[in-house]
C-alpha positions as CSV (number, residue, x, y, z in Angstrom):
1,M,-10.3,-6.6,-2.0
2,R,-10.1,-7.8,-5.6
3,A,-8.7,-11.2,-4.4
4,Y,-11.5,-11.6,-1.8
5,E,-14.3,-10.6,-4.1
6,K,-13.1,-12.8,-6.9
7,T,-12.9,-15.8,-4.5
8,V,-16.4,-15.4,-3.1
9,K,-18.2,-14.2,-6.2
10,L,-16.6,-16.1,-9.1
11,D,-14.6,-19.0,-7.7
12,G,-17.0,-19.9,-4.9
13,D,-20.7,-20.7,-4.9
14,A,-21.6,-17.0,-4.9
15,K,-24.3,-17.7,-2.3
16,D,-22.7,-15.7,0.5
17,D,-20.0,-13.2,1.3
18,F,-17.7,-15.6,3.2
19,V,-14.6,-17.6,2.2
20,E,-15.2,-21.2,3.1
21,K,-12.7,-24.0,3.6
22,E,-13.0,-25.4,0.1
23,E,-12.5,-21.9,-1.4
24,F,-9.3,-21.3,0.6
25,H,-6.9,-22.5,-2.1
26,S,-8.5,-20.1,-4.6
27,L,-8.2,-17.3,-2.1
28,L,-4.4,-17.9,-1.7
29,L,-4.0,-18.0,-5.5
30,N,-6.0,-14.8,-6.0
31,M,-4.1,-13.0,-3.2
32,F,-0.8,-13.9,-4.9
33,W,-2.0,-12.9,-8.3
34,F,-3.5,-9.5,-7.4
35,G,-0.7,-8.8,-4.9
36,H,1.8,-9.4,-7.7
37,I,-0.1,-7.2,-10.1
38,H,-0.4,-4.4,-7.5
39,Q,3.4,-4.5,-7.0
40,V,3.9,-4.1,-10.7
41,F,1.3,-1.3,-10.8
42,D,3.0,0.4,-7.8
43,D,6.4,0.2,-9.5
44,I,5.0,1.8,-12.7
45,D,3.2,4.5,-10.7
46,T,6.4,6.5,-10.1
47,N,4.6,9.6,-8.7
48,N,2.6,7.5,-6.2
49,D,-0.8,9.0,-7.0
50,D,-2.5,5.6,-7.4
51,K,-2.9,6.3,-11.1
52,I,-0.8,5.6,-14.2
53,D,-0.5,8.1,-17.0
54,I,0.6,7.5,-20.5
55,H,4.3,8.3,-19.7
56,E,4.4,5.9,-16.8
57,F,2.6,3.3,-18.8
58,T,5.0,3.5,-21.7
59,A,8.1,3.4,-19.4
60,G,6.7,0.6,-17.3
61,M,5.8,-1.9,-20.0
62,S,9.1,-3.7,-19.7
63,K,8.1,-4.8,-16.2
64,L,5.4,-6.8,-17.9
65,G,7.9,-8.3,-20.4
66,L,6.4,-6.2,-23.2
67,A,8.6,-4.3,-25.7
68,L,6.3,-1.7,-27.2
69,S,7.1,1.2,-29.4
70,P,5.7,4.6,-28.3
71,Q,3.0,4.4,-30.9
72,D,2.0,0.8,-29.8
73,A,2.1,1.9,-26.1
74,E,-0.2,4.8,-26.9
75,A,-2.6,2.5,-28.7
76,E,-2.6,0.0,-25.8
77,F,-3.1,2.8,-23.2
78,A,-6.1,4.1,-25.2
79,Q,-7.8,0.7,-24.8
80,I,-7.6,1.1,-21.1
81,D,-8.4,4.8,-20.8
82,Q,-11.8,4.6,-22.5
83,D,-13.1,7.9,-21.1
84,H,-9.9,9.7,-22.2
85,G,-9.3,11.0,-18.8
86,G,-5.5,10.5,-19.2
87,S,-5.1,8.0,-16.3
88,C,-5.4,4.2,-15.6
89,L,-6.6,3.0,-12.2
90,F,-5.6,-0.3,-10.6
91,V,-8.9,-2.1,-11.5
92,E,-8.4,-1.1,-15.1
93,F,-4.8,-2.2,-15.0
94,C,-5.8,-5.6,-13.6
95,A,-8.3,-6.1,-16.5
96,Y,-5.7,-5.1,-19.1
97,V,-3.1,-7.5,-17.7
98,R,-5.7,-10.3,-17.6
99,R,-6.7,-9.7,-21.2
100,R,-3.1,-9.7,-22.4
101,I,-2.5,-13.1,-20.6
102,S,-5.9,-14.8,-21.1
103,P,-8.1,-12.9,-23.6
104,D,-10.7,-15.7,-23.8
105,H,-11.2,-15.9,-20.0
106,N,-14.6,-15.3,-18.4
107,P,-15.5,-11.6,-19.0
108,A,-17.3,-11.5,-15.7
109,F,-13.9,-11.4,-14.1
110,D,-13.7,-7.7,-15.1
111,A,-17.3,-6.9,-14.2
112,D,-16.2,-4.0,-12.0
113,I,-14.9,-2.0,-15.0
114,I,-17.4,-3.0,-17.6
115,S,-20.7,-1.1,-17.8
116,G,-21.8,-1.9,-21.4
117,E,-25.5,-2.6,-21.7
118,K,-24.8,-6.2,-22.6
119,A,-22.1,-6.6,-20.0
120,G,-24.0,-8.6,-18.0
121,E,-27.3,-9.8,-17.4
122,T,-25.4,-12.6,-15.7
123,V,-22.8,-10.4,-14.2
124,R,-25.3,-8.3,-12.3
125,K,-26.6,-11.4,-10.6
126,K,-23.3,-13.1,-10.0
127,H,-20.5,-10.6,-9.5
128,G,-20.0,-8.1,-6.8
129,D,-18.3,-4.8,-6.9
130,Q,-14.6,-4.6,-6.2
131,G,-12.3,-2.1,-4.7
132,T,-8.9,-0.7,-4.9
133,H,-6.4,0.2,-2.3
134,G,-5.4,3.7,-1.7
135,H,-4.3,6.3,0.8
136,F,-5.0,10.0,1.5
137,V,-2.6,12.1,-0.5
138,N,-3.3,15.5,1.2
139,K,-4.1,16.3,4.8
140,K,-7.8,17.0,5.1
141,S,-9.6,19.1,7.7
142,L,-13.2,19.3,9.0
143,A,-13.4,22.7,7.3
144,D,-12.7,21.1,4.0
145,F,-15.7,18.8,4.5
146,D,-17.9,21.7,5.6
147,T,-17.0,23.5,2.4
148,L,-17.6,20.5,0.2
149,E,-20.9,19.7,2.0
150,K,-22.3,23.1,1.2
151,K,-21.1,22.8,-2.4
152,M,-22.7,19.4,-2.9
153,K,-26.0,20.4,-1.2
154,D,-26.2,23.4,-3.6
155,M,-25.6,21.1,-6.5
156,M,-28.4,18.7,-5.4
157,T,-30.9,21.5,-6.3
158,D,-29.2,22.4,-9.6
159,Q,-30.4,20.0,-12.2
160,A,-28.1,21.4,-14.9
161,L,-25.0,20.7,-12.7
162,L,-26.2,17.3,-11.8
163,K,-26.9,16.4,-15.4
164,K,-23.4,17.6,-16.4
165,L,-21.7,15.6,-13.7
166,W,-23.7,12.5,-14.5
167,S,-22.8,12.9,-18.2
168,R,-19.2,13.1,-17.3
169,L,-19.5,10.0,-15.1
170,D,-21.6,8.0,-17.7
171,F,-19.2,9.0,-20.5
172,N,-20.5,6.2,-22.9
173,G,-24.1,7.2,-22.3
174,N,-25.4,3.7,-21.4
175,K,-27.2,5.0,-18.2
176,I,-25.2,2.7,-15.8
177,V,-21.9,3.2,-14.1
178,S,-19.5,0.8,-12.4
179,L,-17.3,1.1,-9.3
180,A,-14.2,1.9,-11.4
181,E,-16.0,4.8,-13.2
182,V,-17.2,6.2,-9.8
183,D,-13.6,5.8,-8.5
184,K,-12.2,7.8,-11.5
185,M,-14.8,10.5,-11.1
186,V,-14.0,10.9,-7.4
187,N,-10.2,11.1,-8.1
188,D,-10.8,13.7,-10.8
189,Q,-13.6,15.8,-9.3
190,Y,-13.6,15.3,-5.5
191,P,-10.1,14.3,-4.3
192,L,-11.3,15.0,-0.7
193,L,-13.5,11.9,-1.1
194,N,-10.8,9.6,-2.5
195,H,-10.4,7.0,0.3
196,K,-11.1,3.5,-1.1
197,P,-12.7,1.9,2.0
198,A,-15.1,4.8,2.2
199,L,-15.7,4.6,-1.6
200,M,-16.5,0.9,-1.3
201,R,-19.0,1.5,1.5
202,A,-20.6,4.3,-0.4
203,F,-21.0,2.3,-3.6
204,Q,-22.4,-0.8,-1.8
205,S,-24.8,1.3,0.3
206,T,-26.1,2.9,-2.9
207,L,-26.7,-0.4,-4.5
208,R,-28.7,-1.6,-1.4
209,Q,-30.7,1.6,-1.3
210,G,-31.4,1.4,-5.1
211,D,-32.9,-1.4,-7.1
212,G,-30.4,-4.0,-5.9
213,D,-28.4,-4.6,-9.1
214,E,-24.6,-4.2,-9.4
215,W,-24.6,-0.9,-11.1
216,V,-25.5,2.7,-10.2
217,E,-28.1,4.1,-12.4
218,K,-29.1,7.7,-13.1
219,H,-32.0,7.7,-10.7
220,E,-29.6,6.6,-7.9
221,F,-27.0,9.3,-8.6
222,K,-28.1,11.6,-5.8
223,I,-28.0,8.8,-3.3
224,L,-24.5,7.9,-4.5
225,L,-23.2,11.5,-4.1
226,G,-24.7,11.7,-0.6
227,N,-23.1,8.3,0.4
228,L,-19.7,9.4,-1.0
229,F,-19.7,12.4,1.2
230,Y,-21.1,10.7,4.2
231,F,-18.8,7.7,4.4
232,N,-15.7,9.7,3.5
233,K,-16.5,12.1,6.4
234,L,-16.9,9.1,8.6
235,F,-13.6,7.8,7.5
236,W,-12.0,11.2,8.2
237,L,-13.3,11.0,11.8
238,F,-12.1,7.5,12.2
239,D,-8.7,8.4,10.8
240,Q,-8.4,11.5,13.1
241,V,-8.9,9.5,16.3
242,D,-6.9,6.4,15.2
243,E,-3.7,7.7,16.9
244,D,-1.6,4.7,16.1
245,K,-2.9,4.4,12.5
246,D,-3.5,0.7,12.8
247,R,-7.0,1.1,11.1
248,R,-8.5,0.0,14.4
249,M,-10.2,2.0,17.1
250,D,-9.8,1.2,20.8
251,F,-12.0,2.4,23.6
252,K,-9.9,5.5,24.3
253,E,-10.1,6.5,20.6
254,F,-13.8,5.8,20.5
255,K,-14.4,8.2,23.4
256,W,-12.3,10.8,21.6
257,C,-14.4,10.3,18.5
258,M,-17.6,10.8,20.4
259,S,-16.2,14.0,21.7
260,V,-15.2,15.2,18.2
261,C,-18.7,14.5,17.0
262,G,-20.2,16.5,19.9
263,V,-21.6,13.5,21.7
264,K,-21.3,13.8,25.5
265,L,-21.2,10.4,27.2
266,S,-20.5,9.3,30.7
267,E,-17.8,6.7,31.2
268,T,-20.5,4.0,31.8
269,K,-22.5,5.1,28.8
270,A,-19.4,5.2,26.6
271,Q,-18.5,1.7,27.5
272,A,-22.0,0.5,26.8
273,E,-21.9,2.1,23.4
274,F,-18.5,0.7,22.6
275,K,-19.7,-2.8,23.4
276,K,-22.6,-2.3,20.9
277,V,-20.0,-1.8,18.2
278,D,-17.4,-4.3,19.5
279,V,-19.7,-7.3,19.2
280,N,-17.0,-9.9,19.5
281,G,-15.6,-8.3,22.6
282,G,-12.1,-8.0,21.1
283,G,-11.5,-4.5,22.4
284,I,-11.2,-2.9,19.0
285,I,-13.5,-1.5,16.3
286,L,-12.9,-1.8,12.6
287,F,-13.9,0.9,10.0
288,D,-16.8,-1.3,8.7
289,E,-18.1,-1.7,12.3
290,F,-17.7,2.0,12.9
291,C,-19.7,2.9,9.8
292,R,-22.4,0.4,10.7
293,Y,-22.8,2.0,14.2
294,F,-23.1,5.5,12.9
295,A,-25.4,4.5,10.1
296,D,-27.8,2.9,12.5
297,K,-27.8,6.0,14.7
298,T,-27.6,9.0,12.3
299,A,-27.5,8.0,8.6
300,P,-31.2,7.9,7.8
301,E,-31.8,11.4,9.1
302,A,-28.5,12.8,7.8
303,M,-29.0,11.3,4.4
304,T,-32.6,12.3,4.1
305,H,-31.5,15.9,4.8
306,F,-28.6,15.7,2.5
307,V,-30.5,14.5,-0.6
308,D,-33.7,16.3,0.3
309,G,-36.0,16.4,-2.8
310,L,-34.7,13.1,-4.2
């Protein structure tokens, strides 16, 4: 995701969301670069929780060719972990490595982890949000989502709780938060909602529903929370019916999903609905297509109910 976003938003003409032929070379270079960095990150992340703590960071610096004393390693880690949460995510690690190698490079490169007020009048216009790759750590159930849904709906009416959570998210108090900051909040506060494809969809949907810039602001916070829950629950449904775990849904899996959702369809109607999603006729549905289909059908009503009073 980082390789793709950098190619279309920074290396390309930034006029669309597609990689064009003249941008292909940049895409290959970015795929190599971010792939290599992720491999290093994965090696350092010895407990495989998609985060690096201070002990993993100190032990893993040799993989970057750095010989740091424990004191120097602690100081370096503090530069990454600006909210003092005790962990470093992949997006933050990428920015750290980039700064070590090329400190004078275009700061817009790291726009997805910078939310300073001066960070970017230009960045907001030019650079899109970026994601990280991750997997579910614990088995989740529908009951878990039901419990969290009630908890989050109760919180929507409690201004003190909302204010406290926003303050924790916007730890530097500048009234805007980036994708990386949202990612860290989800990992710390709502591990049930920690799947990265769903996080990306939720963040992007919030930006579209808000004022259109590249940051989530305080008045968009309720929308963000609703989207985080909604798209993660959609991913859970998608993952449950995806029997072969190939991140694609065939017609049989689609019918099963409809059944899980309580939607009763005849064979003919199910085929017609499947074709609406599978627009290219390839016989499979990707997660993005699945989200788009459900959003068109249920999201407006579901989200209005979820964030009632916004």
